[in-house]
A tleap script that builds the chain and sets N, CA, C and O, in Angstrom:
source leaprc.protein.ff14SB
mol = sequence {
  NMET LYS THR ASN SER THR GLN GLN GLU ILE
  LEU LEU MET THR GLY THR SER PHE SER SER
  ARG GLN TRP SER LYS LYS ASP ASP GLU GLY
  LYS GLN LYS ILE LEU SER GLU ARG GLU GLN
  LEU GLU GLU ALA CYS TRP ASN GLY MET LEU
  GLN TYR MET LEU PRO GLU ILE CYS GLU GLN
  THR ASP GLU ASN LYS LYS LEU TYR LEU TRP
  GLN ILE LYS GLU ALA SER SER PHE ILE GLU
  LEU ASP LEU GLY GLU SER PRO GLU GLU LYS
  GLU LYS HIE PHE SER ILE ASP PRO TYR LEU
  PHE MET PRO VAL THR PHE LEU CSER
}
set mol.1.N position { 31.613 21.689 92.532 }
set mol.1.CA position { 31.142 23.111 93.104 }
set mol.1.C position { 30.026 23.119 93.615 }
set mol.1.O position { 29.229 22.608 92.828 }
set mol.2.N position { 29.314 23.597 94.997 }
set mol.2.CA position { 28.566 23.331 95.531 }
set mol.2.C position { 27.229 24.551 95.534 }
set mol.2.O position { 27.337 25.666 96.044 }
set mol.3.N position { 26.052 24.050 94.874 }
set mol.3.CA position { 25.391 24.957 94.430 }
set mol.3.C position { 24.344 25.465 95.268 }
set mol.3.O position { 23.673 24.508 95.655 }
set mol.4.N position { 23.803 26.823 95.830 }
set mol.4.CA position { 23.168 27.063 96.757 }
set mol.4.C position { 21.280 26.824 96.305 }
set mol.4.O position { 20.589 27.280 95.394 }
set mol.5.N position { 20.979 25.840 97.528 }
set mol.5.CA position { 19.263 26.151 97.145 }
set mol.5.C position { 18.956 27.045 97.965 }
set mol.5.O position { 19.760 27.756 98.569 }
set mol.6.N position { 17.199 27.091 98.085 }
set mol.6.CA position { 16.614 27.671 98.983 }
set mol.6.C position { 15.928 26.505 99.495 }
set mol.6.O position { 15.503 25.541 98.858 }
set mol.7.N position { 15.873 26.771 100.948 }
set mol.7.CA position { 15.193 26.144 102.203 }
set mol.7.C position { 14.737 26.783 102.936 }
set mol.7.O position { 15.333 27.768 103.373 }
set mol.8.N position { 13.409 26.412 103.362 }
set mol.8.CA position { 12.462 27.309 104.325 }
set mol.8.C position { 12.454 26.049 105.259 }
set mol.8.O position { 12.512 24.869 104.914 }
set mol.9.N position { 12.365 26.592 106.567 }
set mol.9.CA position { 11.593 25.706 107.797 }
set mol.9.C position { 10.254 26.877 107.920 }
set mol.9.O position { 10.348 27.962 107.345 }
set mol.10.N position { 9.120 26.536 108.670 }
set mol.10.CA position { 8.237 26.728 109.440 }
set mol.10.C position { 7.841 25.950 110.276 }
set mol.10.O position { 7.365 24.859 109.962 }
set mol.11.N position { 7.976 26.406 111.654 }
set mol.11.CA position { 7.174 26.163 112.750 }
set mol.11.C position { 5.724 26.596 113.138 }
set mol.11.O position { 5.421 27.744 113.464 }
set mol.12.N position { 4.849 25.520 113.061 }
set mol.12.CA position { 3.431 25.783 113.447 }
set mol.12.C position { 3.080 25.382 114.898 }
set mol.12.O position { 2.945 24.183 115.143 }
set mol.13.N position { 2.919 26.310 115.888 }
set mol.13.CA position { 2.577 25.923 117.179 }
set mol.13.C position { 1.180 25.235 117.667 }
set mol.13.O position { 0.223 26.009 117.657 }
set mol.14.N position { 1.033 24.491 117.904 }
set mol.14.CA position { -0.060 23.626 118.012 }
set mol.14.C position { -0.543 23.958 119.416 }
set mol.14.O position { 0.221 24.390 120.280 }
set mol.15.N position { -1.916 23.728 119.621 }
set mol.15.CA position { -2.571 24.223 120.895 }
set mol.15.C position { -3.050 25.782 120.932 }
set mol.15.O position { -3.584 26.346 121.887 }
set mol.16.N position { -2.786 26.240 119.888 }
set mol.16.CA position { -3.194 27.911 119.408 }
set mol.16.C position { -4.697 28.267 118.776 }
set mol.16.O position { -5.095 27.779 117.719 }
set mol.17.N position { -5.181 28.853 119.293 }
set mol.17.CA position { -5.990 29.998 118.287 }
set mol.17.C position { -5.994 29.614 116.954 }
set mol.17.O position { -7.049 29.335 116.384 }
set mol.18.N position { -4.244 29.548 116.057 }
set mol.18.CA position { -4.183 29.358 114.699 }
set mol.18.C position { -4.586 28.362 114.411 }
set mol.18.O position { -5.408 28.171 113.515 }
set mol.19.N position { -3.871 27.170 115.419 }
set mol.19.CA position { -4.092 25.784 114.890 }
set mol.19.C position { -5.645 24.978 115.093 }
set mol.19.O position { -6.076 23.903 114.675 }
set mol.20.N position { -6.197 26.005 115.899 }
set mol.20.CA position { -7.841 25.185 116.171 }
set mol.20.C position { -8.584 25.834 115.555 }
set mol.20.O position { -9.730 25.876 116.003 }
set mol.21.N position { -8.293 26.605 114.298 }
set mol.21.CA position { -9.527 26.797 113.314 }
set mol.21.C position { -9.599 25.235 112.075 }
set mol.21.O position { -8.896 24.404 111.501 }
set mol.22.N position { -10.532 25.540 112.208 }
set mol.22.CA position { -11.380 24.269 111.417 }
set mol.22.C position { -10.583 24.416 109.414 }
set mol.22.O position { -11.014 25.193 108.562 }
set mol.23.N position { -9.400 23.402 109.220 }
set mol.23.CA position { -8.439 23.705 108.193 }
set mol.23.C position { -9.002 22.717 107.110 }
set mol.23.O position { -8.864 22.888 105.898 }
set mol.24.N position { -9.905 21.254 107.926 }
set mol.24.CA position { -9.756 20.196 106.862 }
set mol.24.C position { -11.190 20.671 106.374 }
set mol.24.O position { -12.066 21.325 106.940 }
set mol.25.N position { -11.101 20.096 105.104 }
set mol.25.CA position { -12.678 20.287 103.912 }
set mol.25.C position { -13.703 18.792 104.343 }
set mol.25.O position { -13.315 17.742 104.856 }
set mol.26.N position { -14.698 19.073 104.037 }
set mol.26.CA position { -15.988 18.422 103.698 }
set mol.26.C position { -15.486 17.490 102.263 }
set mol.26.O position { -15.044 17.761 101.147 }
set mol.27.N position { -15.899 16.068 103.146 }
set mol.27.CA position { -15.821 15.142 101.916 }
set mol.27.C position { -16.430 15.527 101.005 }
set mol.27.O position { -16.574 16.749 100.973 }
set mol.28.N position { -17.151 14.598 99.701 }
set mol.28.CA position { -17.874 14.441 98.507 }
set mol.28.C position { -19.112 14.418 99.253 }
set mol.28.O position { -19.522 15.546 98.975 }
set mol.29.N position { -19.975 13.923 99.994 }
set mol.29.CA position { -20.927 13.446 100.872 }
set mol.29.C position { -21.181 14.401 101.958 }
set mol.29.O position { -21.901 14.142 102.923 }
set mol.30.N position { -20.396 15.825 101.720 }
set mol.30.CA position { -20.512 16.933 102.621 }
set mol.30.C position { -20.583 16.501 104.285 }
set mol.30.O position { -21.319 17.149 105.029 }
set mol.31.N position { -19.797 15.408 104.788 }
set mol.31.CA position { -19.426 15.349 106.037 }
set mol.31.C position { -18.277 15.740 106.176 }
set mol.31.O position { -17.659 16.060 105.161 }
set mol.32.N position { -17.622 15.837 107.510 }
set mol.32.CA position { -16.353 16.342 107.792 }
set mol.32.C position { -15.917 15.274 108.354 }
set mol.32.O position { -16.574 14.448 108.987 }
set mol.33.N position { -14.698 15.278 108.108 }
set mol.33.CA position { -13.881 14.205 108.487 }
set mol.33.C position { -13.604 14.340 110.401 }
set mol.33.O position { -14.084 15.269 111.051 }
set mol.34.N position { -13.011 13.555 110.837 }
set mol.34.CA position { -13.144 13.575 112.193 }
set mol.34.C position { -11.533 13.501 112.727 }
set mol.34.O position { -10.984 12.435 113.006 }
set mol.35.N position { -10.813 14.961 112.829 }
set mol.35.CA position { -9.315 14.520 112.662 }
set mol.35.C position { -8.857 15.686 114.024 }
set mol.35.O position { -9.420 16.738 114.323 }
set mol.36.N position { -7.839 15.142 114.559 }
set mol.36.CA position { -7.310 16.060 115.859 }
set mol.36.C position { -6.718 17.434 114.968 }
set mol.36.O position { -6.414 17.361 113.777 }
set mol.37.N position { -6.633 18.545 115.700 }
set mol.37.CA position { -6.364 20.047 115.455 }
set mol.37.C position { -4.821 19.424 114.570 }
set mol.37.O position { -4.466 19.683 113.421 }
set mol.38.N position { -4.232 18.660 115.470 }
set mol.38.CA position { -2.601 19.072 114.576 }
set mol.38.C position { -2.905 17.818 113.374 }
set mol.38.O position { -2.304 18.166 112.358 }
set mol.39.N position { -3.528 16.670 113.173 }
set mol.39.CA position { -4.197 16.118 111.987 }
set mol.39.C position { -4.598 16.852 111.054 }
set mol.39.O position { -4.144 16.379 110.012 }
set mol.40.N position { -5.476 18.160 110.754 }
set mol.40.CA position { -6.008 18.886 110.521 }
set mol.40.C position { -5.229 19.920 109.789 }
set mol.40.O position { -5.422 20.094 108.585 }
set mol.41.N position { -4.143 20.786 110.623 }
set mol.41.CA position { -3.347 21.097 110.420 }
set mol.41.C position { -2.378 20.343 109.443 }
set mol.41.O position { -2.557 20.672 108.270 }
set mol.42.N position { -1.585 19.590 109.609 }
set mol.42.CA position { -0.997 18.674 108.806 }
set mol.42.C position { -1.356 18.561 107.344 }
set mol.42.O position { -0.639 18.754 106.362 }
set mol.43.N position { -2.969 18.108 107.435 }
set mol.43.CA position { -3.692 17.872 105.875 }
set mol.43.C position { -3.927 19.024 105.466 }
set mol.43.O position { -4.003 18.965 104.239 }
set mol.44.N position { -4.111 20.218 105.886 }
set mol.44.CA position { -4.110 21.141 105.253 }
set mol.44.C position { -2.992 21.374 104.600 }
set mol.44.O position { -3.064 21.268 103.376 }
set mol.45.N position { -1.568 21.777 105.250 }
set mol.45.CA position { -0.582 22.043 104.564 }
set mol.45.C position { -0.322 20.918 103.680 }
set mol.45.O position { -0.283 21.358 102.531 }
set mol.46.N position { -0.140 19.737 103.701 }
set mol.46.CA position { -0.324 18.457 102.574 }
set mol.46.C position { -0.996 18.935 100.903 }
set mol.46.O position { -0.615 18.704 99.755 }
set mol.47.N position { -2.522 19.932 101.672 }
set mol.47.CA position { -3.310 19.922 100.616 }
set mol.47.C position { -2.963 21.235 99.885 }
set mol.47.O position { -3.728 21.559 98.976 }
set mol.48.N position { -1.849 22.082 100.175 }
set mol.48.CA position { -1.486 22.920 99.528 }
set mol.48.C position { -1.971 24.242 99.726 }
set mol.48.O position { -1.956 25.247 99.015 }
set mol.49.N position { -2.571 23.901 101.302 }
set mol.49.CA position { -3.246 25.489 102.061 }
set mol.49.C position { -2.641 26.284 102.488 }
set mol.49.O position { -3.204 27.333 102.802 }
set mol.50.N position { -0.951 26.097 102.723 }
set mol.50.CA position { -0.193 26.520 103.172 }
set mol.50.C position { -0.087 28.424 102.942 }
set mol.50.O position { -0.273 29.296 103.790 }
set mol.51.N position { 0.221 28.545 101.707 }
set mol.51.CA position { 0.236 29.321 100.982 }
set mol.51.C position { -1.228 30.560 101.456 }
set mol.51.O position { -1.064 31.750 101.726 }
set mol.52.N position { -2.216 30.009 101.439 }
set mol.52.CA position { -3.408 30.641 101.948 }
set mol.52.C position { -3.292 30.975 103.482 }
set mol.52.O position { -3.637 32.071 103.925 }
set mol.53.N position { -2.803 30.000 104.240 }
set mol.53.CA position { -2.754 30.363 105.815 }
set mol.53.C position { -1.767 31.167 106.129 }
set mol.53.O position { -1.830 31.940 107.085 }
set mol.54.N position { -0.929 31.079 105.483 }
set mol.54.CA position { -0.003 32.226 105.603 }
set mol.54.C position { 0.587 32.560 104.664 }
set mol.54.O position { 1.462 31.955 104.045 }
set mol.55.N position { -0.061 34.015 104.415 }
set mol.55.CA position { 0.691 34.076 102.780 }
set mol.55.C position { 2.082 35.155 102.776 }
set mol.55.O position { 2.884 35.267 101.848 }
set mol.56.N position { 2.104 35.879 104.056 }
set mol.56.CA position { 3.321 36.852 104.013 }
set mol.56.C position { 4.475 35.634 104.116 }
set mol.56.O position { 5.662 35.808 103.840 }
set mol.57.N position { 4.031 34.676 104.459 }
set mol.57.CA position { 5.618 33.593 104.695 }
set mol.57.C position { 6.202 32.801 103.132 }
set mol.57.O position { 7.312 32.447 102.737 }
set mol.58.N position { 5.043 32.768 102.645 }
set mol.58.CA position { 4.994 32.086 101.567 }
set mol.58.C position { 5.004 32.889 100.411 }
set mol.58.O position { 4.898 32.403 99.285 }
set mol.59.N position { 5.175 34.588 100.721 }
set mol.59.CA position { 5.502 35.134 99.475 }
set mol.59.C position { 6.455 34.740 98.323 }
set mol.59.O position { 7.454 34.510 99.005 }
set mol.60.N position { 6.829 34.509 97.091 }
set mol.60.CA position { 7.242 34.456 96.033 }
set mol.60.C position { 8.558 35.135 95.764 }
set mol.60.O position { 8.616 35.001 94.542 }
set mol.61.N position { 9.860 35.898 96.179 }
set mol.61.CA position { 10.282 36.536 95.722 }
set mol.61.C position { 11.154 36.782 94.506 }
set mol.61.O position { 11.487 37.822 93.937 }
set mol.62.N position { 11.493 35.155 94.224 }
set mol.62.CA position { 12.205 35.222 92.721 }
set mol.62.C position { 11.420 34.207 92.063 }
set mol.62.O position { 11.469 33.103 92.605 }
set mol.63.N position { 10.751 34.302 91.092 }
set mol.63.CA position { 9.890 33.617 90.093 }
set mol.63.C position { 10.515 31.909 89.452 }
set mol.63.O position { 9.761 30.979 89.168 }
set mol.64.N position { 11.887 31.879 89.359 }
set mol.64.CA position { 12.376 30.869 89.381 }
set mol.64.C position { 12.484 29.861 90.345 }
set mol.64.O position { 12.533 28.647 90.148 }
set mol.65.N position { 12.514 30.432 91.336 }
set mol.65.CA position { 12.453 28.784 92.644 }
set mol.65.C position { 11.099 28.917 93.313 }
set mol.65.O position { 10.603 30.014 93.570 }
set mol.66.N position { 10.610 27.934 93.542 }
set mol.66.CA position { 9.504 27.396 93.665 }
set mol.66.C position { 9.644 26.098 94.930 }
set mol.66.O position { 10.040 24.946 94.752 }
set mol.67.N position { 9.307 26.557 95.853 }
set mol.67.CA position { 9.435 25.753 97.444 }
set mol.67.C position { 8.508 24.467 97.533 }
set mol.67.O position { 7.395 24.738 97.984 }
set mol.68.N position { 8.690 23.226 97.232 }
set mol.68.CA position { 7.815 22.341 98.087 }
set mol.68.C position { 7.995 22.026 98.987 }
set mol.68.O position { 9.164 21.949 99.365 }
set mol.69.N position { 6.905 21.660 99.852 }
set mol.69.CA position { 6.578 20.901 100.961 }
set mol.69.C position { 7.431 19.339 100.850 }
set mol.69.O position { 7.294 18.611 99.867 }
set mol.70.N position { 8.190 19.038 101.862 }
set mol.70.CA position { 9.070 17.819 101.463 }
set mol.70.C position { 8.937 16.736 102.847 }
set mol.70.O position { 9.146 15.524 102.894 }
set mol.71.N position { 8.543 17.607 103.833 }
set mol.71.CA position { 8.134 16.597 105.044 }
set mol.71.C position { 7.547 17.521 106.254 }
set mol.71.O position { 7.733 18.732 106.374 }
set mol.72.N position { 6.885 16.775 107.024 }
set mol.72.CA position { 6.344 17.822 107.979 }
set mol.72.C position { 6.506 16.452 109.353 }
set mol.72.O position { 6.146 15.276 109.310 }
set mol.73.N position { 7.047 17.073 110.236 }
set mol.73.CA position { 7.811 16.429 111.512 }
set mol.73.C position { 7.020 17.071 112.970 }
set mol.73.O position { 6.809 18.233 113.315 }
set mol.74.N position { 6.739 15.908 113.550 }
set mol.74.CA position { 5.404 16.472 114.522 }
set mol.74.C position { 6.647 16.454 115.503 }
set mol.74.O position { 7.678 15.811 115.310 }
set mol.75.N position { 6.273 17.565 116.981 }
set mol.75.CA position { 7.075 17.654 117.950 }
set mol.75.C position { 5.992 17.757 119.116 }
set mol.75.O position { 4.782 17.586 118.966 }
set mol.76.N position { 6.486 17.990 120.008 }
set mol.76.CA position { 5.337 18.125 120.976 }
set mol.76.C position { 4.580 19.102 121.629 }
set mol.76.O position { 3.804 19.047 122.584 }
set mol.77.N position { 5.160 20.438 120.564 }
set mol.77.CA position { 4.126 21.014 120.843 }
set mol.77.C position { 4.351 21.966 119.662 }
set mol.77.O position { 4.167 23.157 119.913 }
set mol.78.N position { 4.642 21.706 118.677 }
set mol.78.CA position { 4.254 22.374 117.206 }
set mol.78.C position { 4.396 20.895 116.111 }
set mol.78.O position { 4.441 19.693 116.376 }
set mol.79.N position { 4.436 21.615 114.887 }
set mol.79.CA position { 4.720 20.613 113.480 }
set mol.79.C position { 6.053 21.470 113.004 }
set mol.79.O position { 6.325 22.648 113.238 }
set mol.80.N position { 6.639 20.682 112.411 }
set mol.80.CA position { 7.684 21.635 111.611 }
set mol.80.C position { 7.019 21.405 109.945 }
set mol.80.O position { 6.387 20.487 109.423 }
set mol.81.N position { 7.475 22.610 109.502 }
set mol.81.CA position { 7.383 22.065 107.754 }
set mol.81.C position { 8.548 22.466 107.061 }
set mol.81.O position { 8.754 23.672 106.923 }
set mol.82.N position { 9.527 21.440 106.495 }
set mol.82.CA position { 10.442 21.336 105.322 }
set mol.82.C position { 10.359 21.872 104.111 }
set mol.82.O position { 10.208 21.009 103.246 }
set mol.83.N position { 10.411 23.308 103.585 }
set mol.83.CA position { 9.879 23.216 102.584 }
set mol.83.C position { 11.139 23.530 101.406 }
set mol.83.O position { 12.069 23.876 102.134 }
set mol.84.N position { 11.610 23.583 100.082 }
set mol.84.CA position { 12.356 23.427 99.756 }
set mol.84.C position { 12.705 23.489 98.237 }
set mol.84.O position { 11.685 23.138 97.644 }
set mol.85.N position { 13.890 23.837 97.167 }
set mol.85.CA position { 13.437 23.456 95.939 }
set mol.85.C position { 13.705 22.179 95.758 }
set mol.85.O position { 13.074 21.755 94.789 }
set mol.86.N position { 14.542 21.161 96.399 }
set mol.86.CA position { 14.933 19.892 96.710 }
set mol.86.C position { 15.239 19.289 97.773 }
set mol.86.O position { 15.821 19.863 98.694 }
set mol.87.N position { 14.917 18.128 97.803 }
set mol.87.CA position { 14.927 17.634 99.642 }
set mol.87.C position { 16.588 17.528 99.925 }
set mol.87.O position { 17.317 16.775 99.279 }
set mol.88.N position { 17.010 18.331 100.902 }
set mol.88.CA position { 18.074 18.135 101.278 }
set mol.88.C position { 18.064 18.211 102.777 }
set mol.88.O position { 17.062 18.534 103.415 }
set mol.89.N position { 19.417 17.847 103.404 }
set mol.89.CA position { 19.507 17.738 104.900 }
set mol.89.C position { 20.039 19.250 105.157 }
set mol.89.O position { 20.941 19.768 104.499 }
set mol.90.N position { 19.425 19.793 106.083 }
set mol.90.CA position { 19.578 20.857 106.516 }
set mol.90.C position { 20.458 21.104 107.559 }
set mol.90.O position { 20.225 20.536 108.626 }
set mol.91.N position { 21.435 21.847 107.470 }
set mol.91.CA position { 22.206 22.493 108.598 }
set mol.91.C position { 21.865 22.472 109.998 }
set mol.91.O position { 20.938 23.228 110.288 }
set mol.92.N position { 22.278 21.925 110.774 }
set mol.92.CA position { 21.500 21.777 112.439 }
set mol.92.C position { 22.145 23.166 113.129 }
set mol.92.O position { 21.468 23.673 114.023 }
set mol.93.N position { 23.010 23.605 112.884 }
set mol.93.CA position { 22.880 24.962 113.479 }
set mol.93.C position { 22.245 25.984 113.162 }
set mol.93.O position { 22.003 26.848 114.005 }
set mol.94.N position { 21.775 26.113 111.645 }
set mol.94.CA position { 20.885 26.861 110.960 }
set mol.94.C position { 19.344 26.675 111.344 }
set mol.94.O position { 18.512 27.509 110.987 }
set mol.95.N position { 19.051 25.711 111.979 }
set mol.95.CA position { 17.618 25.085 112.066 }
set mol.95.C position { 17.106 26.308 113.056 }
set mol.95.O position { 17.902 27.043 113.641 }
set mol.96.N position { 15.778 26.419 113.157 }
set mol.96.CA position { 15.053 26.953 113.723 }
set mol.96.C position { 14.118 25.838 114.735 }
set mol.96.O position { 13.138 26.204 115.384 }
set mol.97.N position { 14.585 24.592 114.711 }
set mol.97.CA position { 13.860 23.383 115.270 }
set mol.97.C position { 14.979 23.110 116.780 }
set mol.97.O position { 15.961 22.370 116.725 }
set mol.98.N position { 14.566 23.859 118.016 }
set mol.98.CA position { 14.825 23.445 118.831 }
set mol.98.C position { 15.446 21.851 119.407 }
set mol.98.O position { 16.279 21.652 120.291 }
set mol.99.N position { 14.951 21.180 118.837 }
set mol.99.CA position { 15.542 19.590 119.090 }
set mol.99.C position { 16.811 19.426 118.401 }
set mol.99.O position { 17.710 18.780 118.940 }
set mol.100.N position { 16.947 19.902 117.369 }
set mol.100.CA position { 18.140 19.868 116.398 }
set mol.100.C position { 19.016 21.343 116.921 }
set mol.100.O position { 20.097 20.851 117.246 }
set mol.101.N position { 19.111 22.551 117.122 }
set mol.101.CA position { 20.385 23.769 116.944 }
set mol.101.C position { 20.551 23.347 118.486 }
set mol.101.O position { 21.698 23.005 118.776 }
set mol.102.N position { 19.629 23.313 119.502 }
set mol.102.CA position { 20.135 23.119 121.311 }
set mol.102.C position { 21.187 22.450 121.266 }
set mol.102.O position { 22.177 23.058 121.674 }
set mol.103.N position { 21.433 20.861 120.734 }
set mol.103.CA position { 22.446 20.374 121.393 }
set mol.103.C position { 23.548 21.031 120.702 }
set mol.103.O position { 24.373 21.559 121.447 }
set mol.104.N position { 23.782 21.133 119.256 }
set mol.104.CA position { 24.939 22.050 118.848 }
set mol.104.C position { 25.418 22.769 119.798 }
set mol.104.O position { 26.492 22.557 120.359 }
set mol.105.N position { 24.474 23.869 120.091 }
set mol.105.CA position { 24.743 25.159 120.863 }
set mol.105.C position { 25.049 24.660 122.034 }
set mol.105.O position { 25.877 25.407 122.555 }
set mol.106.N position { 24.707 23.464 122.941 }
set mol.106.CA position { 25.574 23.076 124.153 }
set mol.106.C position { 26.674 22.317 123.928 }
set mol.106.O position { 27.399 22.241 124.920 }
set mol.107.N position { 27.122 21.622 122.801 }
set mol.107.CA position { 28.549 21.114 122.400 }
set mol.107.C position { 29.326 22.074 121.914 }
set mol.107.O position { 30.440 21.659 121.595 }
set mol.108.N position { 29.087 23.562 121.688 }
set mol.108.CA position { 29.749 24.033 121.020 }
set mol.108.C position { 30.876 25.249 121.972 }
set mol.108.O position { 31.726 25.904 121.368 }
savepdb mol mol.pdb
quit
């Protein structure tokens, strides 16, 4: 019997005012790392800042289900965040990633 697990995809568009914010923190000596906007955004996500950056999206409706960031994928104009209770392969036709669902749509 297949169990249902919660998965969430988030696309963060790059080259926007949101992605150009200063997300990286200063190191121990007070110097700021020199990272691109995309790298700063990725680092902030890996460091657990997603719930502060997008609190509306990260609201937990069920206390028992905690979503973990499993993967960040880069595309030409966005980064894709894969969150879930456990790492699982997603079904392409349910994805919001245009590189995944468009080929399935055209073949149908």
